[in-house]
C-alpha positions in Angstrom: 53.0 159.1 59.9 56.4 157.7 60.9 58.2 155.4 58.4 58.9 151.8 59.2 61.1 149.4 57.3 58.2 147.4 55.9 56.8 150.6 54.3 60.0 150.9 52.3 59.5 147.7 50.3 60.9 148.1 46.8 57.7 146.6 45.6 55.6 148.9 47.7 52.9 151.4 46.5 55.2 154.2 47.7 57.2 153.8 44.4 54.1 154.3 42.2 53.3 157.5 44.0 56.6 159.2 43.2 56.5 162.5 41.3 56.2 162.3 37.5 59.5 164.1 36.9 61.3 161.3 38.9 59.7 158.7 36.8 60.7 160.5 33.6 64.2 160.8 34.8 64.4 157.1 35.4 63.1 156.4 31.9 65.9 158.7 30.6 68.4 156.8 32.6 67.2 153.5 31.1 67.6 154.9 27.6 70.5 157.3 27.9 73.3 154.8 27.9 73.0 151.0 28.0 75.9 148.6 28.2 76.5 146.5 25.1 74.4 143.4 24.5 77.5 141.2 24.9 78.3 142.8 28.3 74.7 142.4 29.5 74.7 138.7 28.6 78.1 138.1 30.3 77.3 140.1 33.4 73.8 138.6 33.8 75.2 135.1 33.6 77.8 135.9 36.3 75.1 137.4 38.6 72.7 134.5 38.3 72.2 132.4 41.5 73.6 129.0 41.1 71.7 127.1 43.8 68.1 126.1 43.6 66.0 127.8 46.3 63.9 125.7 48.7 60.7 127.4 49.8 61.3 126.6 53.5 64.8 127.9 53.4 63.7 131.2 51.8 61.0 131.6 54.5 63.6 131.0 57.2 66.0 133.5 55.6 63.3 136.2 55.4 62.2 135.5 59.0 65.7 135.7 60.3 66.5 138.8 58.3 63.4 140.5 59.7 64.7 139.8 63.3 68.2 141.0 62.4 66.8 144.2 60.7 65.1 145.0 64.0 68.4 144.7 65.9 70.1 147.0 63.3 67.3 149.6 63.8 67.8 149.2 67.5 71.4 150.4 67.1 70.7 152.9 64.3 67.1 154.2 64.2 65.3 154.7 60.9 65.9 158.2 59.5 62.4 159.7 58.8 63.4 161.8 55.7 60.7 160.5 53.4 62.0 162.1 50.1 65.4 160.4 50.6 63.9 157.1 51.5 61.7 157.1 48.4 64.8 157.9 46.4 66.8 155.1 47.9 63.9 152.7 47.3 63.7 153.8 43.6 67.4 153.3 43.0 67.3 150.0 44.8 64.4 148.9 42.7 66.2 149.8 39.5 69.2 147.8 40.5 67.2 144.7 41.6 65.4 144.7 38.3 68.8 144.0 36.8 70.1 141.5 39.3 67.8 140.7 42.3 66.4 137.4 43.6 62.9 137.1 42.3 61.7 135.4 45.5 62.6 138.3 47.7 61.1 141.8 48.3 64.1 144.1 48.9 63.8 147.0 51.3 66.2 150.0 51.4 66.2 152.6 54.2 68.3 155.4 55.5 69.4 155.1 59.1 70.3 157.9 61.6 74.0 157.5 62.1 77.1 159.5 61.5 79.1 156.3 60.8 80.1 155.7 57.2 78.7 152.3 56.4 75.9 150.2 54.9 74.4 146.9 56.0 72.6 144.0 54.4 70.4 141.5 56.4 69.3 138.2 54.8 65.9 138.3 53.1 66.4 141.7 51.4 66.9 144.3 54.1 69.4 147.0 53.3 70.4 150.0 55.4 72.6 152.9 54.5 73.8 155.4 57.1 73.4 159.2 56.8 77.2 159.4 57.2 77.7 157.3 54.2 75.2 159.3 52.1 77.0 162.5 53.1 80.2 161.2 51.5 78.6 160.5 48.1 78.6 163.0 45.2 76.4 161.3 42.7 73.8 158.5 42.2 76.4 156.2 40.7 78.2 156.1 44.0 74.9 155.4 45.8 74.1 152.7 43.3 77.5 151.1 43.8 77.1 150.9 47.6 73.6 149.5 47.3 74.7 147.0 44.7 77.4 145.8 47.1 74.8 145.2 49.7 72.4 143.5 47.2 75.3 141.2 46.3 75.7 140.1 49.9 72.0 139.1 49.9 72.1 137.5 46.5 75.2 135.4 47.5 73.6 134.6 50.8 76.8 135.4 52.7 75.3 135.5 56.2 72.9 132.7 55.4 75.8 130.4 54.4 78.1 131.5 57.2 75.5 130.8 59.9 73.9 127.8 58.1 70.4 129.4 58.2 67.9 126.8 56.8 64.3 126.0 57.3 64.3 122.2 57.1 66.8 121.0 59.7 67.0 121.1 63.5 70.6 121.5 64.3 71.6 124.4 66.5 72.7 126.6 63.6 69.4 126.1 61.8 66.8 126.8 64.5 65.8 129.8 62.5 63.2 127.7 60.8 61.4 127.6 64.1 60.5 131.2 63.7 57.7 130.1 61.5 55.8 128.4 64.3 55.9 127.7 68.0 59.3 126.7 69.4 60.9 125.6 72.6 63.1 127.5 75.0 66.1 125.7 73.6 65.3 126.7 70.1 64.7 130.3 71.3 68.1 130.4 72.9 69.7 129.0 69.7 68.0 131.6 67.6 69.2 134.4 69.8 72.7 133.1 69.6 72.5 133.0 65.9 71.2 136.5 65.8 74.0 137.7 68.0 76.5 136.1 65.6 75.0 137.8 62.7 75.0 141.2 64.5 78.7 140.6 65.3 79.4 140.0 61.6 77.8 143.4 60.7 79.2 145.5 63.6 82.2 143.5 64.9 84.7 141.4 63.0 82.9 141.5 59.7 82.3 138.8 57.0 85.1 136.8 55.4 87.4 138.9 53.2 86.5 136.7 50.2 82.8 137.5 50.8 83.4 141.2 50.8 85.5 141.1 47.7 82.9 139.0 46.0 80.3 141.6 46.9 82.5 144.3 45.5 82.9 142.3 42.3 79.2 141.4 41.8 78.2 144.9 42.9 80.4 146.5 40.3 78.9 144.2 37.6 75.4 144.9 38.8 75.7 148.7 38.9 77.5 148.7 35.5 74.8 146.5 34.0 72.3 149.0 35.2 74.1 151.7 33.3 76.1 153.4 36.0 79.8 154.5 36.0 81.9 151.4 36.6 84.4 153.5 38.6 81.8 154.7 41.1 82.6 152.3 44.0 86.3 153.1 43.6 85.7 156.8 43.8 83.6 156.4 46.9 86.1 154.1 48.7 89.0 156.5 47.8 87.1 159.4 49.4 86.2 157.5 52.5 89.8 156.2 52.9 90.9 159.8 53.3 88.2 160.7 55.8 89.0 161.3 59.4 90.6 158.2 61.0 87.8 157.1 63.4 85.1 156.9 60.6 87.4 155.2 58.1 88.5 152.7 60.8 84.9 151.6 61.3 84.5 150.6 57.7 88.0 149.1 57.7 87.2 147.0 60.8 84.4 145.1 59.0 85.9 145.0 55.5 89.2 144.3 53.8 91.5 147.2 53.7 90.8 150.0 51.3 94.0 149.3 49.3 93.0 145.6 48.9 89.5 146.5 47.7 90.7 149.2 45.4 93.3 147.0 43.8 90.8 144.2 43.3 88.2 146.5 41.7 90.8 148.0 39.4 91.9 144.5 38.3 88.3 143.5 37.6 87.7 146.7 35.5 90.7 145.9 33.4 90.1 142.2 33.0 86.4 142.6 32.1 87.1 145.7 30.0 84.6 147.8 31.9 86.6 151.0 31.1 85.0 150.7 27.6 81.6 151.4 29.2 80.8 155.0 29.7 78.2 154.7 32.5 76.2 157.6 33.9 76.7 159.3 37.3 73.3 161.1 37.5 74.9 163.8 39.7 72.3 166.5 39.1 69.4 164.3 40.2 71.4 163.1 43.3 72.2 166.7 44.2 68.6 167.8 43.7 67.1 165.2 45.9 69.7 164.5 48.5 71.4 167.8 49.3 68.4 169.9 50.4 66.8 167.0 52.2 69.9 165.8 54.0 70.6 169.2 55.4 67.2 169.6 57.0 
């Protein structure tokens, strides 16, 4: 039975059916090395959402994100490797337990593309390309990239940029009309907003400050979950040395590699993250990803 994005919910029953050895390995990850109590408190405080959520706004965000996710899958089809998708779901679930928005159901999926990138749509939809996964050497790098995308959703970068709300009727907020019948005018406004969101993901990208904020929050989240704080830096350094056309795609929608790496290094030093010896979980990553990705 083919996979679809809704079957990859982080809260789905698919997670509970994972093999026992995978469950035990996650228990070992939880207990093997945990950041200090002081760091957990500090990081959790920084990751907390500051604004109060309105139910109608959340519904509009999820509805809009579902439409945008469909457009993403129209460009990059869902990769049907079930073992890898289960693994992505499991790592995503572990991360969101440390810093996700409780009102959302996060979904993580592998998409069939050689491009090196990952995407986040409002409402909890996260996609990572096969090309990006091929560049990774361990689970910490995977977690770092997923945490970056989770941060985009948690900070509502696209939602704020496009003023997606459920309780107003201005042109930028017609998304709320997804929840019921709407006029041709609203339908056109919705499509225009979707086109803008698609352009942010595949064209000019989000604001530089949003990408750097996602890097910062993502590093905190993955470190809080027990992973190596340097994982995102390792991944970006590898990608920056990749063949020019693939590296250019990521550079087109993000700040330059040098800017991102410098900001991450400064954050590590300022927040003393070097004192935390996070795990990489390379053996598990290799065991699950390598044989399945080569199929």
